[in-house]
Structure formats: C-alpha cells, structure tokens
MIVODO-24845 format. One line per field, with one value per residue (C-alpha): residue number from 0; residue in three letters; z, y, x. Coordinates in Angstrom, 1 decimal. Layout:
BEGIN
k <- (NUM | ...)
r <- (ALA | ...)
zz <- (Z | ...)
yy <- (Y | ...)
xx <- (X | ...)
This chain:
BEGIN
k <- (0 | 1 | 2 | 3 | 4 | 5 | 6 | 7 | 8 | 9 | 10 | 11 | 12 | 13 | 14 | 15 | 16 | 17 | 18 | 19 | 20 | 21 | 22 | 23 | 24 | 25 | 26 | 27 | 28 | 29 | 30 | 31 | 32 | 33 | 34 | 35 | 36 | 37 | 38 | 39 | 40 | 41 | 42 | 43 | 44 | 45 | 46 | 47 | 48 | 49 | 50 | 51 | 52 | 53 | 54 | 55 | 56 | 57 | 58 | 59 | 60 | 61 | 62 | 63 | 64 | 65 | 66 | 67 | 68 | 69 | 70 | 71 | 72 | 73 | 74 | 75 | 76 | 77 | 78 | 79 | 80 | 81 | 82 | 83 | 84 | 85 | 86 | 87 | 88 | 89 | 90 | 91 | 92 | 93 | 94 | 95 | 96 | 97 | 98 | 99 | 100 | 101 | 102 | 103 | 104 | 105 | 106 | 107 | 108 | 109 | 110 | 111 | 112 | 113 | 114 | 115 | 116 | 117 | 118 | 119 | 120 | 121 | 122 | 123 | 124 | 125 | 126 | 127 | 128 | 129 | 130 | 131 | 132 | 133 | 134 | 135 | 136 | 137 | 138 | 139 | 140 | 141 | 142 | 143 | 144 | 145 | 146 | 147 | 148 | 149 | 150 | 151 | 152 | 153 | 154 | 155 | 156 | 157 | 158 | 159 | 160 | 161 | 162 | 163 | 164 | 165 | 166 | 167 | 168 | 169)
r <- (MET | ARG | ILE | ILE | ALA | GLY | THR | TRP | ARG | GLY | ARG | ARG | ILE | ALA | ALA | PRO | LYS | GLY | THR | LEU | VAL | ARG | PRO | THR | ALA | ASP | ARG | VAL | ARG | GLU | ALA | TRP | MET | ASN | ILE | VAL | ARG | SER | GLU | LEU | PRO | ASP | ALA | LEU | VAL | LEU | ASP | LEU | CYS | ALA | GLY | SER | GLY | ALA | LEU | GLY | LEU | GLU | ALA | LEU | SER | ARG | GLY | ALA | ALA | HIS | CYS | ASP | PHE | VAL | GLU | ARG | ALA | PRO | GLN | SER | LEU | ARG | ALA | LEU | GLU | THR | ASN | ILE | THR | THR | LEU | GLY | ALA | ALA | GLU | ARG | SER | ARG | ILE | VAL | ARG | ALA | ASP | ALA | LEU | ARG | HIS | VAL | ALA | GLY | LEU | ALA | ALA | GLY | ALA | TYR | ASP | VAL | ALA | PHE | ALA | ASP | PRO | PRO | TYR | ALA | ASP | GLU | THR | ALA | ARG | GLN | LEU | ALA | GLU | ALA | TRP | GLN | ALA | VAL | PRO | PHE | ALA | HIS | LEU | LEU | GLY | ILE | GLU | HIS | PRO | SER | THR | VAL | SER | LEU | PRO | GLY | GLY | SER | ASP | THR | ARG | ARG | TYR | GLY | ASP | ILE | ALA | ILE | THR | PHE | PHE | ARG)
zz <- (35.6 | 36.4 | 35.7 | 38.5 | 38.5 | 36.7 | 35.4 | 35.0 | 38.3 | 39.5 | 36.2 | 35.2 | 31.8 | 30.1 | 29.5 | 26.2 | 26.4 | 26.0 | 27.4 | 25.0 | 26.6 | 29.7 | 30.9 | 32.8 | 36.6 | 38.3 | 40.5 | 37.6 | 35.5 | 38.5 | 38.8 | 35.1 | 35.0 | 38.0 | 36.2 | 33.0 | 34.7 | 33.9 | 30.2 | 30.0 | 30.0 | 26.4 | 25.1 | 21.9 | 23.0 | 21.2 | 22.8 | 20.9 | 21.4 | 23.1 | 24.3 | 26.4 | 25.9 | 29.7 | 29.3 | 26.7 | 28.5 | 31.8 | 29.9 | 28.6 | 32.1 | 33.3 | 30.8 | 27.5 | 24.6 | 22.1 | 22.0 | 19.0 | 19.9 | 17.8 | 18.0 | 15.6 | 17.7 | 17.1 | 20.7 | 21.9 | 19.3 | 20.6 | 24.2 | 23.2 | 21.3 | 24.2 | 26.7 | 24.5 | 24.1 | 27.8 | 28.9 | 26.2 | 24.8 | 21.1 | 20.2 | 21.7 | 20.4 | 17.2 | 16.8 | 14.2 | 13.4 | 12.6 | 13.6 | 16.0 | 14.2 | 10.8 | 12.3 | 13.8 | 10.7 | 9.0 | 11.7 | 11.6 | 14.5 | 17.2 | 15.9 | 19.5 | 22.9 | 24.8 | 23.6 | 25.6 | 24.4 | 26.1 | 23.5 | 23.9 | 26.1 | 23.9 | 21.0 | 20.1 | 19.7 | 22.7 | 21.4 | 17.9 | 19.1 | 21.0 | 17.9 | 15.8 | 18.3 | 18.3 | 14.4 | 14.4 | 17.8 | 17.1 | 20.5 | 22.9 | 25.6 | 25.1 | 27.8 | 26.9 | 29.3 | 29.2 | 31.4 | 34.1 | 32.9 | 29.5 | 28.9 | 26.0 | 24.1 | 24.5 | 27.3 | 29.6 | 32.6 | 33.6 | 36.5 | 37.8 | 39.5 | 40.3 | 37.1 | 35.0 | 33.9 | 32.1 | 30.1 | 29.2 | 26.1 | 25.9)
yy <- (-167.9 | -168.1 | -166.4 | -164.0 | -163.6 | -164.5 | -167.8 | -169.2 | -167.9 | -169.9 | -171.8 | -172.0 | -170.9 | -171.6 | -168.9 | -169.0 | -170.6 | -168.5 | -165.4 | -163.0 | -163.0 | -161.0 | -161.9 | -159.3 | -160.0 | -161.1 | -158.1 | -155.7 | -157.7 | -157.6 | -153.9 | -153.4 | -155.5 | -153.6 | -150.3 | -151.5 | -153.8 | -151.6 | -151.8 | -155.6 | -157.1 | -158.1 | -156.1 | -156.8 | -157.0 | -156.7 | -158.2 | -156.9 | -158.5 | -161.2 | -163.5 | -166.2 | -164.3 | -163.6 | -160.1 | -161.2 | -164.4 | -162.5 | -160.2 | -163.1 | -164.7 | -161.4 | -161.3 | -159.9 | -161.3 | -161.9 | -161.3 | -161.1 | -162.1 | -160.5 | -162.2 | -163.2 | -165.1 | -168.9 | -169.9 | -167.4 | -168.6 | -172.2 | -171.2 | -169.0 | -171.8 | -174.2 | -171.7 | -171.0 | -174.8 | -175.5 | -172.9 | -173.8 | -170.3 | -171.1 | -169.9 | -166.5 | -166.1 | -165.5 | -165.7 | -163.3 | -164.1 | -160.7 | -157.7 | -155.5 | -152.3 | -153.7 | -155.1 | -151.8 | -149.9 | -151.6 | -151.0 | -148.5 | -146.1 | -147.8 | -151.3 | -152.6 | -151.6 | -152.4 | -153.0 | -154.2 | -154.0 | -155.5 | -154.8 | -155.6 | -153.0 | -153.1 | -151.3 | -148.4 | -150.4 | -148.9 | -145.3 | -146.4 | -148.1 | -144.9 | -142.8 | -145.2 | -145.0 | -141.2 | -141.2 | -143.7 | -144.6 | -148.3 | -148.9 | -146.9 | -147.7 | -148.7 | -149.7 | -150.0 | -151.5 | -150.1 | -149.3 | -146.8 | -144.6 | -144.1 | -141.6 | -142.2 | -139.3 | -138.4 | -140.8 | -139.8 | -141.7 | -143.5 | -145.9 | -147.0 | -150.4 | -150.4 | -150.6 | -151.1 | -148.5 | -148.8 | -145.8 | -145.5 | -143.8 | -142.9)
xx <- (124.8 | 121.1 | 117.9 | 117.1 | 113.3 | 110.0 | 108.9 | 112.4 | 113.7 | 116.6 | 117.2 | 120.8 | 122.0 | 125.3 | 127.9 | 129.8 | 133.3 | 136.3 | 137.9 | 136.4 | 133.0 | 132.2 | 128.7 | 126.8 | 127.1 | 123.9 | 123.7 | 124.1 | 121.5 | 119.0 | 119.4 | 119.1 | 115.8 | 114.4 | 114.9 | 113.1 | 110.6 | 107.5 | 108.4 | 108.7 | 105.2 | 104.2 | 107.3 | 109.1 | 112.7 | 116.1 | 119.2 | 122.3 | 125.7 | 123.6 | 126.3 | 124.5 | 121.2 | 121.0 | 119.5 | 116.8 | 116.0 | 115.6 | 113.2 | 111.3 | 111.1 | 109.6 | 106.8 | 108.3 | 106.4 | 109.3 | 113.0 | 115.4 | 118.9 | 121.7 | 125.0 | 127.9 | 130.4 | 130.1 | 130.8 | 128.2 | 125.6 | 126.1 | 125.5 | 122.5 | 120.9 | 121.4 | 119.8 | 116.8 | 116.2 | 116.8 | 114.3 | 111.7 | 111.9 | 112.1 | 108.5 | 109.2 | 112.8 | 114.6 | 118.4 | 119.9 | 123.5 | 124.8 | 126.9 | 124.9 | 125.8 | 124.8 | 121.6 | 120.4 | 121.3 | 118.3 | 115.8 | 113.0 | 112.2 | 110.2 | 110.9 | 111.3 | 109.9 | 113.1 | 116.7 | 119.6 | 123.2 | 126.3 | 129.0 | 132.7 | 134.5 | 137.6 | 136.1 | 133.7 | 130.6 | 128.8 | 129.3 | 128.3 | 125.2 | 124.3 | 124.9 | 122.8 | 119.9 | 120.1 | 119.9 | 117.0 | 115.5 | 114.9 | 113.5 | 111.5 | 114.1 | 117.7 | 120.2 | 123.9 | 126.4 | 129.9 | 132.9 | 132.1 | 135.0 | 133.3 | 130.5 | 128.1 | 126.7 | 123.0 | 122.0 | 119.2 | 120.4 | 123.6 | 123.8 | 127.1 | 128.0 | 131.7 | 133.6 | 130.4 | 127.8 | 124.5 | 123.3 | 119.7 | 118.3 | 114.5)
C-alpha cells in the first residue's frame, strides 16, 4: 500500500497482518479523496475502523490538520503505529483504542470536519454508524465504505466501484 497524493505521495505504508483486514484499494481511496479534497485543508479528521490508517494518513498528506484514528484490533493497531511513526505524523495524530460505535456514541455534533469509516463487511457496523451519524452528526461529512449490494439509510450520495460502495452523509 502507498500514499497516493500530497506531501507523502508514493510513501509505502504497512497493512495489518491477517485475513480479517480488507484495506481500501488504492483506486477506491484515490476516488474517495478526490471527492472530499475540498474539505481536507486544515480539517479535523476521524478515521473509524482505521486498520492501517490509510484513509486518515492520506487526508493528513493532503493537508488535514489532525486525525484521530479509532481501531481496536491489536494487529491493526501495530500497523497503524508503525505507519504514523514512519511518516512522522505523530504530532498530527491520535490513536484511540476503542470500538468505533462506542467511540461515536460519545461525540458531539460537529466534533469533526471529515470522518471516514471502513468497517468490516461481515457485520452491521456500516448501517449502525450511518444511524449514529443521523442521530448526532458528529462530522460535517462522513463517508462509509460498504459492499455495493448494501444500501445505507439516509446517505446523500453513493458511489460504486465494482463490489465496493462509498456512501456520503452531509
């Protein structure tokens, strides 16, 4: 995996080991970042179900001021810590070891400018995050990756990339 654009363009980042992790493909991440690029300069970003941190690190590379990475899996946390250190992003990052749904339950409306979520496809986390945002819109813009066969409630825009979809909430 690599950072696609910005100050860290071309830098490689580590993916978590194991079969439970499904990193966002470069072409999908590039399209996602192009959609939100006008929101990123100086933004406070939230990366839920962060995994390697690729989405949040890409946002930092493109000018976001700070990113909070929320992850609970030990192998993902190790990769995330390595990636933040490798890129020298520690001063602009915070790792929160927590369940994404529990974390957002404690957030106020507008706590973040931009939020990314790439939850496991095998459970209902994507739908639950969408519902949590509808109850308390914790970011001005939320993008959730999910299988293209699934529709999320209340999204304002869904983009499909083969088997993958990203639904945006504004």
